[in-house]
Residue frames relative to the residue before (quaternion, step in Angstrom):
aa qw qx qy qz dx dy dz
M 1.0000 0.0000 0.0000 0.0000 0.00 0.00 0.00
T 0.2469 -0.7819 0.5596 0.1204 3.58 -0.86 0.98
A 0.6974 -0.4415 0.3480 0.4446 3.55 -1.35 0.12
D 0.6129 0.5618 -0.3479 0.4333 3.60 1.11 -0.63
D 0.6785 0.5050 -0.2871 0.4497 3.58 1.16 -0.56
R 0.7665 0.2616 -0.1577 0.5649 3.60 1.24 -0.24
L 0.0240 -0.8496 0.5260 -0.0306 3.54 0.63 1.19
D 0.5163 -0.6206 0.5056 0.3044 3.52 -1.08 0.85
P 0.5585 -0.6253 0.4185 0.3491 3.64 -0.93 0.81
G 0.6163 0.5520 -0.3501 0.4391 3.59 1.07 -0.66
I 0.6548 0.4896 -0.3086 0.4860 3.57 1.02 -0.79
Q 0.6151 0.5409 -0.3473 0.4566 3.57 1.02 -0.73
R 0.6523 0.5056 -0.3196 0.4656 3.59 1.01 -0.77
L 0.6365 0.5223 -0.3306 0.4614 3.59 1.02 -0.76
I 0.6366 0.5186 -0.3283 0.4670 3.58 0.98 -0.81
A 0.6552 0.5026 -0.3115 0.4702 3.57 0.97 -0.83
A 0.6527 0.5451 -0.3156 0.4210 3.58 1.03 -0.79
V 0.7303 0.4014 -0.2450 0.4955 3.62 1.07 -0.64
D 0.3838 0.7485 -0.4743 0.2596 3.59 1.23 -0.07
G 0.8029 0.2687 -0.2211 0.4841 3.55 -0.91 0.99
R 0.6992 0.3907 -0.2640 0.5374 3.60 1.29 -0.08
P 0.3222 -0.8105 0.4500 0.1914 3.60 0.06 1.28
D 0.6641 0.5059 -0.3272 0.4427 3.61 0.89 -0.85
A 0.6695 0.4795 -0.2951 0.4845 3.59 0.99 -0.79
M 0.6199 0.5568 -0.3417 0.4348 3.58 1.07 -0.70
V 0.7015 0.4336 -0.2834 0.4895 3.59 0.84 -0.91
A 0.6059 0.5514 -0.3603 0.4461 3.61 1.07 -0.64
L 0.6510 0.5012 -0.3124 0.4769 3.58 0.97 -0.83
A 0.6395 0.5319 -0.3247 0.4502 3.57 0.97 -0.84
L 0.7145 0.4677 -0.2542 0.4540 3.58 0.90 -0.95
T 0.7878 0.3891 -0.1872 0.4392 3.57 0.78 -1.00
L 0.7893 0.2839 -0.1549 0.5219 3.60 1.13 -0.50
L 0.7385 0.4504 -0.2638 0.4268 3.56 0.65 -1.08
L 0.6861 0.4746 -0.3001 0.4626 3.60 0.79 -0.94
P 0.6722 0.4916 -0.3302 0.4443 3.66 0.79 -0.84
R 0.6950 0.4502 -0.2776 0.4871 3.60 1.14 -0.52
G 0.5616 -0.6373 0.3734 0.3727 3.57 1.25 0.15
L 0.4933 0.6487 -0.4330 0.3851 3.58 1.25 0.30
T 0.0150 -0.8731 0.4872 -0.0100 3.52 0.83 1.09
Q 0.6874 0.4830 -0.3024 0.4503 3.59 0.82 -0.92
T 0.6340 0.5149 -0.3284 0.4744 3.58 1.03 -0.75
A 0.6372 0.5258 -0.3208 0.4632 3.57 1.00 -0.84
R 0.6684 0.4996 -0.3044 0.4593 3.58 0.94 -0.85
R 0.6427 0.5127 -0.3330 0.4618 3.59 0.98 -0.75
L 0.6508 0.5018 -0.3123 0.4765 3.57 0.99 -0.81
C 0.6170 0.5457 -0.3229 0.4662 3.56 1.09 -0.78
D 0.6669 0.4995 -0.3082 0.4591 3.60 0.86 -0.92
A 0.6437 0.5152 -0.3203 0.4665 3.56 1.02 -0.78
A 0.6402 0.5257 -0.3230 0.4576 3.59 1.03 -0.78
V 0.6567 0.5022 -0.3088 0.4704 3.58 0.95 -0.87
A 0.6326 0.5321 -0.3343 0.4528 3.59 1.00 -0.76
L 0.6743 0.4866 -0.2911 0.4731 3.58 1.09 -0.68
A 0.7977 0.1548 -0.0610 0.5797 3.58 1.13 -0.67
P 0.0303 -0.8693 0.4931 0.0177 3.60 0.65 1.09
D 0.7350 0.4081 -0.2367 0.4870 3.62 1.12 -0.47
D 0.5149 0.6409 -0.4182 0.3864 3.60 1.26 0.08
R 0.3228 -0.7940 0.4839 0.1765 3.58 -0.36 1.25
E 0.6159 0.5346 -0.3603 0.4527 3.59 1.07 -0.60
I 0.6328 0.5088 -0.3258 0.4843 3.57 0.99 -0.81
A 0.6415 0.5304 -0.3217 0.4513 3.59 0.98 -0.84
A 0.6500 0.5151 -0.3170 0.4601 3.59 1.00 -0.83
Q 0.6577 0.4919 -0.3019 0.4841 3.57 0.99 -0.82
A 0.6338 0.5485 -0.3255 0.4378 3.55 1.02 -0.83
R 0.6256 0.5395 -0.3458 0.4450 3.56 1.02 -0.74
R 0.6249 0.5328 -0.3354 0.4616 3.59 1.02 -0.76
I 0.6826 0.4898 -0.2866 0.4605 3.56 0.97 -0.88
R 0.6890 0.4974 -0.2951 0.4368 3.59 0.81 -0.98
S 0.7332 0.4321 -0.2422 0.4659 3.58 0.98 -0.80
A 0.4207 0.7167 -0.4690 0.2988 3.61 1.25 -0.11
G 0.8346 0.1766 -0.1516 0.4993 3.55 -0.78 1.04
V 0.5616 0.5713 -0.4027 0.4428 3.60 1.26 0.00
G 0.4309 -0.7573 0.4335 0.2300 3.56 -0.55 1.19
K 0.5088 -0.6337 0.4987 0.3015 3.52 -1.11 0.77
W 0.5434 0.6584 -0.3907 0.3442 3.56 1.20 -0.55
Y 0.5401 0.6160 -0.4245 0.3856 3.63 1.09 -0.47
F 0.7001 0.4850 -0.2702 0.4490 3.56 1.00 -0.83
T 0.6698 0.4442 -0.3105 0.5075 3.61 1.18 -0.39
M 0.6021 0.5853 -0.3660 0.4011 3.60 1.03 -0.72
V 0.6926 0.4867 -0.2960 0.4425 3.59 0.92 -0.84
Q 0.6060 0.5441 -0.3624 0.4532 3.60 1.26 -0.03
D 0.5570 0.6220 -0.3787 0.3992 3.58 1.31 -0.12
D 0.1491 -0.8546 0.4929 0.0672 3.56 0.44 1.28
D 0.6319 0.5361 -0.3455 0.4404 3.60 0.98 -0.77
R 0.6274 0.5368 -0.3285 0.4586 3.57 1.02 -0.79
H 0.6477 0.5179 -0.3211 0.4573 3.58 0.90 -0.92
A 0.6707 0.5087 -0.3015 0.4477 3.57 0.90 -0.95
L 0.6556 0.5112 -0.3152 0.4577 3.59 0.96 -0.83
Y 0.6687 0.4865 -0.3046 0.4726 3.59 0.92 -0.86
A 0.6367 0.5244 -0.3345 0.4559 3.59 0.98 -0.79
E 0.6530 0.5062 -0.3070 0.4723 3.57 0.95 -0.89
A 0.6694 0.5022 -0.3005 0.4575 3.58 0.91 -0.91
L 0.6559 0.5114 -0.3139 0.4579 3.59 0.93 -0.85
R 0.6486 0.5125 -0.3249 0.4596 3.60 0.92 -0.84
S 0.6892 0.5181 -0.2891 0.4159 3.57 0.99 -0.81
V 0.7958 0.3049 -0.1512 0.5009 3.61 1.11 -0.53
M 0.4601 0.7230 -0.4395 0.2691 3.61 1.22 -0.21
P 0.3320 -0.7379 0.5468 0.2151 3.63 -0.66 1.02
A 0.6000 -0.5278 0.4397 0.4099 3.55 -1.27 0.27
D 0.8459 0.0890 -0.0983 0.5166 3.56 -1.09 0.80
A 0.1838 0.8417 -0.4883 0.1386 3.57 1.04 0.84
T 0.1856 -0.6942 0.6789 0.1507 3.49 -1.30 0.65
L 0.0992 -0.8235 0.5586 0.0036 3.55 -0.51 1.22
L 0.2055 -0.7483 0.6209 0.1104 3.54 -0.96 0.95
D 0.1219 -0.7837 0.6085 0.0280 3.56 -0.71 1.16
I 0.1411 -0.8014 0.5789 0.0523 3.57 -0.45 1.22
G 0.7797 0.1927 -0.2015 0.5606 3.54 -0.61 1.19
A 0.0387 -0.8662 0.4979 0.0168 3.56 0.72 1.09
G 0.1401 -0.8206 0.5416 0.1168 3.58 1.01 -0.74
T 0.8462 -0.1014 0.1089 0.5116 3.56 -0.75 -1.08
G 0.5122 -0.6329 0.4270 0.3935 3.59 1.22 -0.39
L 0.4384 0.7321 -0.4415 0.2774 3.58 1.27 -0.15
F 0.7069 0.4553 -0.2885 0.4581 3.60 0.75 -0.97
A 0.5940 0.5568 -0.3701 0.4475 3.60 1.08 -0.61
M 0.6782 0.4679 -0.2902 0.4867 3.59 0.98 -0.82
I 0.6044 0.5347 -0.3560 0.4712 3.60 1.06 -0.69
A 0.6491 0.5142 -0.3155 0.4634 3.59 1.00 -0.81
A 0.6489 0.5019 -0.3198 0.4741 3.59 0.96 -0.82
R 0.6636 0.4946 -0.3056 0.4708 3.57 0.95 -0.83
A 0.6621 0.5027 -0.2987 0.4687 3.59 1.16 -0.60
G 0.7253 -0.4788 0.2335 0.4361 3.59 1.24 0.06
A 0.4491 0.6795 -0.4768 0.3304 3.62 1.19 -0.01
A 0.4102 -0.7193 0.5045 0.2445 3.58 -0.86 0.95
R 0.7859 0.0510 0.0056 0.6162 3.55 1.10 -0.79
V 0.0678 -0.7768 0.6254 0.0305 3.56 -1.00 0.86
I 0.0881 -0.7468 0.6583 0.0346 3.54 -0.86 1.06
A 0.0253 -0.8160 0.5760 -0.0410 3.57 -0.46 1.22
C 0.1555 -0.8127 0.5563 0.0765 3.59 -0.62 1.09
E 0.0105 -0.7726 0.6336 -0.0383 3.53 -1.12 0.81
R 0.3532 -0.7969 0.4508 0.1922 3.57 -0.46 1.20
D 0.6432 0.4711 -0.3365 0.5011 3.62 1.16 -0.41
S 0.3942 -0.7706 0.4474 0.2250 3.57 -0.38 1.23
V 0.6357 0.5193 -0.3391 0.4595 3.61 1.04 -0.66
V 0.6426 0.4949 -0.3148 0.4929 3.59 0.99 -0.82
A 0.6420 0.5279 -0.3237 0.4521 3.59 0.96 -0.83
A 0.6540 0.5068 -0.3173 0.4634 3.59 0.96 -0.82
A 0.6499 0.5018 -0.3172 0.4746 3.58 0.99 -0.81
A 0.6431 0.5156 -0.3214 0.4662 3.59 1.00 -0.81
S 0.6268 0.5306 -0.3355 0.4615 3.60 1.01 -0.76
A 0.6438 0.5126 -0.3179 0.4709 3.57 1.03 -0.78
V 0.6276 0.5259 -0.3302 0.4696 3.58 1.05 -0.76
V 0.6524 0.5199 -0.3105 0.4557 3.58 0.91 -0.95
A 0.6727 0.4861 -0.2945 0.4737 3.59 0.90 -0.91
K 0.6279 0.5590 -0.3292 0.4300 3.58 0.98 -0.85
N 0.7573 0.3832 -0.1901 0.4934 3.56 1.07 -0.79
G 0.5802 -0.6585 0.3459 0.3317 3.58 1.24 0.35
Y 0.5641 0.6204 -0.3855 0.3850 3.61 1.16 0.46
A 0.3695 0.7679 -0.4687 0.2325 3.60 1.23 0.13
D 0.6130 0.5576 -0.3588 0.4296 3.61 1.17 -0.39
R 0.7741 0.3193 -0.1744 0.5181 3.59 1.20 -0.44
V 0.7442 0.3490 -0.1913 0.5364 3.59 1.19 -0.48
T 0.0585 -0.7820 0.6205 0.0024 3.55 -0.83 1.06
I 0.2077 -0.7596 0.6052 0.1167 3.57 -0.82 1.02
V 0.1377 -0.7970 0.5866 0.0422 3.57 -0.65 1.14
P 0.3084 -0.7852 0.5057 0.1806 3.63 -0.58 1.08
K 0.4698 0.6478 -0.4566 0.3887 3.56 0.53 1.23
D 0.5267 -0.5389 0.5413 0.3731 3.50 -1.37 0.28
A 0.5957 -0.5983 0.3933 0.3639 3.59 -1.01 0.78
R 0.6737 0.5158 -0.3060 0.4318 3.58 1.01 -0.74
D 0.6560 0.4755 -0.3152 0.4942 3.58 1.30 -0.07
L 0.4673 0.6752 -0.4499 0.3511 3.61 1.25 -0.03
Q 0.1121 -0.7942 0.5954 0.0471 3.54 -1.15 0.67
I 0.4576 -0.6357 0.5478 0.2940 3.53 -1.11 0.78
G 0.7648 0.3106 -0.2570 0.5026 3.56 -0.89 0.94
V 0.7133 0.3477 -0.2368 0.5606 3.55 1.30 -0.21
D 0.8116 0.1973 -0.0782 0.5443 3.56 0.66 -1.13
L 0.7504 0.1603 -0.1144 0.6310 3.57 1.21 -0.55
A 0.4759 -0.6775 0.4775 0.2941 3.57 -0.90 0.89
A 0.7803 -0.0248 0.0593 0.6221 3.56 1.12 -0.75
P 0.6726 -0.4834 0.3433 0.4429 3.60 -1.18 0.29
A 0.4576 -0.6831 0.5039 0.2647 3.56 -1.08 0.79
N 0.2899 -0.7606 0.5493 0.1888 3.56 -1.15 0.57
V 0.7119 0.2526 -0.2606 0.6012 3.57 1.29 0.38
L 0.1090 -0.7669 0.6292 0.0634 3.57 -1.00 0.89
L 0.0420 -0.7497 0.6604 0.0023 3.53 -0.89 1.04
W 0.0268 0.8122 -0.5813 0.0402 3.58 -0.48 1.11
D 0.2440 -0.7907 0.5549 0.0854 3.50 -0.85 1.09
N 0.2513 -0.7972 0.5376 0.1107 3.53 -0.43 1.27
L 0.1930 -0.8075 0.5500 0.0904 3.58 -0.91 0.93
A 0.5992 0.5637 -0.3678 0.4334 3.61 1.22 0.17
N 0.4760 -0.6769 0.4850 0.2828 3.56 -0.90 0.91
N 0.7211 0.4074 -0.2451 0.5040 3.59 1.18 -0.50
L 0.5762 -0.6298 0.3190 0.4118 3.60 1.36 0.32
I 0.8388 0.2533 -0.1037 0.4707 3.60 0.67 -1.05
G 0.5006 0.7205 -0.3946 0.2731 3.60 1.23 -0.28
A 0.7019 0.4433 -0.2756 0.4845 3.61 1.14 -0.42
G 0.6236 -0.5746 0.3349 0.4109 3.59 1.21 0.42
G 0.2518 0.8309 -0.4714 0.1547 3.57 1.23 0.41
L 0.6507 0.5357 -0.3395 0.4176 3.60 0.90 -0.85
R 0.6931 0.4686 -0.2841 0.4684 3.58 0.82 -0.95
T 0.6380 0.5419 -0.3325 0.4344 3.57 1.01 -0.79
V 0.6798 0.4719 -0.2918 0.4796 3.59 0.89 -0.91
E 0.6476 0.5180 -0.3256 0.4541 3.59 0.94 -0.82
D 0.6515 0.5059 -0.3149 0.4696 3.58 0.98 -0.80
A 0.6491 0.5161 -0.3208 0.4576 3.58 0.95 -0.86
R 0.6531 0.5098 -0.3216 0.4584 3.59 0.93 -0.83
A 0.6859 0.5023 -0.2883 0.4405 3.57 0.98 -0.82
R 0.8335 0.2736 -0.0918 0.4712 3.60 0.95 -0.83
L 0.8184 0.3541 -0.1087 0.4394 3.55 0.96 -0.90
L 0.7199 0.4284 -0.2356 0.4927 3.60 1.24 -0.17
T 0.5178 -0.5724 0.5232 0.3612 3.52 -1.31 0.34
P 0.6440 -0.5515 0.3494 0.3988 3.63 -1.10 0.52
D 0.7526 0.3724 -0.2075 0.5018 3.60 1.08 -0.68
A 0.2803 0.8083 -0.4875 0.1744 3.59 1.21 0.33
V 0.4382 -0.6440 0.5652 0.2716 3.53 -1.22 0.69
I 0.1240 -0.7886 0.5999 0.0529 3.59 -0.90 0.94
M 0.0151 0.8077 -0.5858 0.0645 3.56 -0.80 1.06
P 0.4681 -0.3185 -0.7990 0.2026 1.50 -1.28 2.18
Y 0.4244 -0.7211 0.4892 0.2462 3.56 -1.07 0.72
R 0.7847 0.1094 -0.0327 0.6093 3.55 1.28 -0.36
A 0.0256 0.7866 -0.6169 -0.0056 3.58 -1.18 0.51
E 0.2318 -0.7583 0.5963 0.1250 3.52 -1.16 0.72
I 0.2869 -0.6924 0.6302 0.2025 3.55 -1.08 0.78
M 0.1728 -0.8230 0.5403 0.0295 3.53 -0.48 1.31
V 0.0621 -0.7907 0.6078 0.0381 3.58 -1.15 0.64
G 0.0767 0.7653 -0.6378 0.0410 3.52 -1.32 0.45
L 0.5696 -0.5631 0.4591 0.3843 3.55 -1.32 -0.03
A 0.1354 -0.8103 0.5686 0.0426 3.56 -1.10 0.70
T 0.2361 -0.7044 0.6501 0.1596 3.49 -1.29 0.65
H 0.2439 -0.7660 0.5778 0.1412 3.56 -0.84 0.98
R 0.4152 -0.7235 0.4969 0.2393 3.55 -0.86 0.97
R 0.7498 0.2269 -0.1669 0.5986 3.58 1.26 -0.29
P 0.0859 -0.8571 0.5049 0.0554 3.62 0.54 1.12
A 0.5695 0.5993 -0.3900 0.4055 3.60 1.15 -0.45
D 0.5288 0.6178 -0.4140 0.4091 3.59 1.24 -0.25
Y 0.7475 0.3958 -0.1964 0.4960 3.59 1.19 -0.57
A 0.8228 0.1083 -0.0009 0.5580 3.57 1.03 -0.73
M 0.3526 -0.7231 0.5584 0.2023 3.54 -1.02 0.88
G 0.1632 -0.7650 0.6141 0.1051 3.53 -1.26 0.52
I 0.7569 -0.2403 0.2417 0.5577 3.54 -0.73 -1.12
V 0.0150 -0.7969 0.6020 -0.0475 3.56 -0.70 1.14
D 0.8305 -0.0979 0.0142 0.5482 3.58 -0.57 1.20
G 0.7318 -0.4388 0.2254 0.4702 3.56 1.03 0.83
F 0.6346 0.5142 -0.3339 0.4706 3.59 1.27 -0.04
D 0.3891 -0.7054 0.5455 0.2313 3.57 -1.01 0.86
M 0.1298 -0.8397 0.5269 0.0188 3.57 -0.34 1.31
T 0.3907 0.7864 -0.4365 0.1957 3.60 1.27 -0.08
P 0.5866 0.5749 -0.4144 0.3921 3.70 0.95 -0.50
F 0.6117 0.5653 -0.3602 0.4202 3.60 1.15 -0.51
N 0.5341 0.6640 -0.3990 0.3385 3.59 1.21 -0.38
Q 0.5140 0.6335 -0.4266 0.3903 3.60 1.23 -0.22
L 0.6966 0.4364 -0.2631 0.5050 3.58 1.27 -0.36
A 0.3675 0.7363 -0.4940 0.2807 3.59 1.23 0.22
V 0.6320 -0.5533 0.3833 0.3840 3.57 -1.16 0.61
S 0.4838 -0.6676 0.4857 0.2905 3.56 -1.12 0.69
H 0.7746 -0.0739 0.0215 0.6277 3.57 1.22 -0.48
D 0.1415 -0.7947 0.5893 0.0337 3.54 -1.20 0.54
T 0.2805 -0.7153 0.6059 0.2062 3.55 -1.33 0.30
P 0.1117 -0.8385 0.5306 0.0533 3.60 0.22 1.23
D 0.6516 -0.4660 0.4048 0.4408 3.54 -1.29 0.26
R 0.6127 -0.6046 0.3598 0.3599 3.55 -0.99 0.85
G 0.7214 0.4408 -0.2617 0.4656 3.61 0.99 -0.69
A 0.5545 0.6563 -0.3731 0.3502 3.58 1.28 -0.06
I 0.7653 0.3036 -0.1885 0.5354 3.61 1.19 -0.30
D 0.1943 -0.7335 0.6375 0.1334 3.51 -1.33 0.49
L 0.4835 -0.6431 0.5059 0.3110 3.57 -1.02 0.77
R 0.1643 -0.7930 0.5826 0.0685 3.56 -0.93 0.94
S 0.7624 0.1959 -0.1595 0.5958 3.59 1.27 0.36
N 0.6049 -0.4709 0.4498 0.4583 3.52 -1.31 -0.20
G 0.4272 -0.6750 0.5277 0.2889 3.57 -1.27 0.24
V 0.0856 -0.7890 0.6081 0.0156 3.56 -1.06 0.81
A 0.4520 -0.6627 0.5220 0.2897 3.58 -1.10 0.71
I 0.1882 -0.7885 0.5768 0.1006 3.57 -0.69 1.09
F 0.7664 0.0865 -0.0813 0.6314 3.58 1.25 -0.47
D 0.1065 -0.7837 0.6117 0.0159 3.56 -0.88 1.04
M 0.0714 -0.8483 0.5239 -0.0289 3.56 -0.36 1.28
D 0.1675 -0.7777 0.6040 0.0482 3.55 -0.76 1.16
F 0.2489 -0.8165 0.5086 0.1128 3.58 -0.43 1.24
T 0.6134 0.5434 -0.3541 0.4506 3.59 1.27 0.03
G 0.6583 0.5267 -0.2980 0.4477 3.59 1.28 -0.21
P 0.7782 -0.2814 0.2330 0.5109 3.57 -1.20 -0.51
P 0.6871 -0.4460 0.3480 0.4560 3.61 -1.24 0.22
I 0.4273 -0.7198 0.4976 0.2274 3.54 -0.97 0.93
P 0.2811 -0.7916 0.5164 0.1664 3.61 -0.57 1.09
A 0.6237 -0.4613 0.4487 0.4437 3.54 -1.33 0.14
A 0.0404 -0.8297 0.5556 -0.0368 3.57 -1.02 0.73
R 0.1853 -0.7271 0.6478 0.1318 3.50 -1.40 0.34
N 0.0614 0.8055 -0.5858 0.0648 3.59 -1.00 0.74
A 0.1404 -0.7484 0.6375 0.1176 3.53 -1.35 0.26
V 0.0510 -0.7966 0.6023 -0.0069 3.57 -0.95 0.90
T 0.3527 -0.7259 0.5538 0.2050 3.53 -1.23 0.53
V 0.0910 -0.7626 0.6387 0.0474 3.55 -0.97 0.94
H 0.3079 -0.7379 0.5713 0.1854 3.55 -1.26 0.42
A 0.3758 -0.7949 0.4514 0.1525 3.50 -0.61 1.27
T 0.2755 -0.6468 0.6631 0.2570 3.45 -1.48 0.14
A 0.6398 -0.5931 0.3250 0.3651 3.57 -0.99 0.87
G 0.4930 0.6442 -0.4884 0.3215 3.55 -0.97 0.89
R 0.6367 -0.5189 0.4234 0.3822 3.52 -1.35 -0.30
V 0.2155 -0.7675 0.5934 0.1113 3.59 -0.96 0.90
H 0.1145 -0.8041 0.5817 0.0431 3.55 -0.90 0.99
G 0.8360 -0.0243 0.0424 0.5466 3.58 1.16 -0.33
I 0.4651 -0.6011 0.5601 0.3295 3.50 -1.45 -0.05
V 0.1869 -0.7855 0.5811 0.1018 3.58 -0.70 1.06
Q 0.1207 -0.7931 0.5963 0.0297 3.56 -1.02 0.88
W 0.0683 0.7753 -0.6258 0.0522 3.55 -1.05 0.81
I 0.4490 -0.6875 0.5073 0.2616 3.59 -1.28 -0.03
R 0.1406 -0.7380 0.6521 0.1021 3.53 -1.20 0.68
F 0.1604 -0.8055 0.5683 0.0502 3.57 -0.43 1.28
H 0.1852 -0.7376 0.6386 0.1173 3.57 -1.01 0.87
L 0.2434 -0.8077 0.5227 0.1234 3.57 -0.22 1.29
T 0.7261 -0.1227 0.0976 0.6695 3.52 0.96 -1.01
E 0.7002 -0.4221 0.3243 0.4758 3.56 -1.24 0.06
G 0.8339 0.1939 -0.1619 0.4907 3.58 -0.68 1.12
I 0.7015 0.3788 -0.2742 0.5377 3.63 1.20 -0.13
V 0.0048 0.8291 -0.5490 0.1058 3.53 -0.36 1.36
Y 0.1348 -0.7536 0.6393 0.0725 3.54 -1.09 0.84
D 0.1069 -0.8175 0.5658 -0.0107 3.55 -0.49 1.28
T 0.3453 -0.8065 0.4419 0.1872 3.58 -0.46 1.18
I 0.6079 0.5273 -0.3828 0.4538 3.59 1.20 0.11
D 0.4636 0.7013 -0.4404 0.3151 3.58 1.25 -0.17
P 0.5715 -0.5757 0.4470 0.3770 3.60 -1.14 0.58
G 0.7732 0.3520 -0.2586 0.4598 3.56 -1.04 0.75
V 0.4887 0.6501 -0.4463 0.3733 3.60 1.23 -0.16
R 0.1020 -0.8109 0.5755 0.0293 3.56 -0.87 0.99
A 0.6223 0.5983 -0.3381 0.3748 3.58 1.15 -0.48
F 0.7972 0.1837 -0.0786 0.5697 3.59 1.14 -0.55
E 0.2853 -0.7085 0.6138 0.1997 3.52 -1.36 0.39
T 0.4547 -0.6105 0.5508 0.3423 3.53 -1.29 0.28
E 0.2589 -0.7419 0.5921 0.1788 3.57 -1.22 0.47
V 0.1747 -0.7914 0.5819 0.0672 3.56 -1.03 0.84
T 0.1989 -0.7327 0.6410 0.1125 3.54 -1.03 0.95
P 0.3399 -0.7612 0.5058 0.2217 3.64 -0.42 1.11
V 0.0900 -0.7579 0.6430 0.0632 3.56 -1.22 0.64
E 0.6293 -0.4759 0.4202 0.4482 3.55 -1.28 0.17
P 0.4637 -0.7173 0.4287 0.2945 3.64 -0.53 1.10
F 0.0846 0.7736 -0.6253 0.0588 3.54 -1.12 0.76
D 0.4575 -0.6776 0.5117 0.2639 3.55 -1.28 0.47
V 0.1306 -0.7762 0.6133 0.0660 3.55 -1.16 0.71
T 0.3430 -0.7131 0.5730 0.2132 3.52 -1.28 0.45
D 0.6779 -0.4812 0.3525 0.4296 3.57 -1.24 0.32
G 0.8398 0.1886 -0.1607 0.4830 3.54 -0.88 1.01
Q 0.4359 0.7093 -0.4641 0.3025 3.60 1.22 -0.09
A 0.3547 -0.7372 0.5397 0.1989 3.57 -0.90 0.97
V 0.0135 -0.7761 0.6298 -0.0288 3.55 -0.93 0.97
V 0.2791 -0.7700 0.5546 0.1469 3.58 -0.88 0.95
I 0.1421 -0.7679 0.6227 0.0490 3.55 -0.84 1.11
C 0.1751 -0.7860 0.5885 0.0716 3.56 -0.85 1.03
G 0.0205 0.8098 -0.5860 0.0197 3.56 -1.14 0.57
R 0.0780 -0.7624 0.6403 0.0511 3.50 -1.30 0.44
H 0.0184 -0.7731 0.6303 0.0689 3.56 -1.20 0.46
D 0.3087 -0.7555 0.5555 0.1590 3.54 -1.19 0.69
R 0.6224 -0.5343 0.2873 0.4946 3.55 1.38 0.48
D 0.7417 0.3497 -0.2255 0.5260 3.61 1.21 -0.22
V 0.8017 0.0703 0.0102 0.5935 3.58 1.04 -0.80
P 0.2010 -0.7453 0.6142 0.1640 3.61 -1.01 0.74
W 0.0148 -0.7793 0.6239 0.0559 3.59 -1.18 0.44
F 0.2361 -0.8045 0.5439 0.0352 3.52 -1.15 0.79
W 0.0434 0.7706 -0.6353 0.0271 3.54 -1.25 0.55
L 0.4806 -0.6518 0.5032 0.3017 3.57 -1.30 0.25
E 0.5113 -0.6201 0.4957 0.3292 3.55 -1.09 0.72
A 0.5217 -0.6525 0.4512 0.3139 3.56 -0.96 0.87
């Protein structure tokens, strides 16, 4: 149950008081409901206001602010990742069973659900927990003529039920990870739950494996991470408050070593436990400002999507700043890491 499902009586009275007045309805949604996290209630009030004043451009402008609240900008960059789309399409065509029922976890824009249908899936059930995103994805699916094969379900994957949302267990799972660190969006638990309840025992899982990769990085703007001397003042004590990790612009860092998998996760095996590991990388000469982390997805055997490749738009690399130091060609450096199934973190061996 969410906050939207248990509205305070005072808020209910305020909603009733503005009923029938579109300007007051959107004002209440913007100034009270959204700040309190009542996103779904705000959106419903917004839709009612637009229905009352369909030609009012000011109401429409306010409504756009309300409807898009909490919707990630990443949706608009992810769909520009043409290489990713091509790799997934190729992988899906290569493994799609006859008369496949495909479960797409994290429908987002609906693009991958349509790619799956075009690749041969007979039925696609795509779940999306944000109801506004799900509605937009449904409109996209209908616009492109796939509504007969693709169903967008506005639910979290863990709330799906066989016999309600799926007629029978799916024999293909396509799950779209939204975390730059692979596990930050709850991916492990979601896939494990789907395997336990929503899939056939022999279901194809895509991606079936992923590696969390690490290497050394040089930042082209190191002052973004650490203060030095500013106007003659030594600002270095403030560096204790520097970010623990960051997602810099793709052109802001250069690799200062080879990349190595510090965690290798197989989604077809037993549940993946929390883990600690250490790996050795070999540097190229220069200055090191941080540990860079990215993901290598194994879609099917032989088809790999690497998020550090040039042109990738769907993911960013993450950098853990370290005390800057110089390295020589071939110098061995040990990178340590741990994850608790929800968050990974990294440091250098002393």
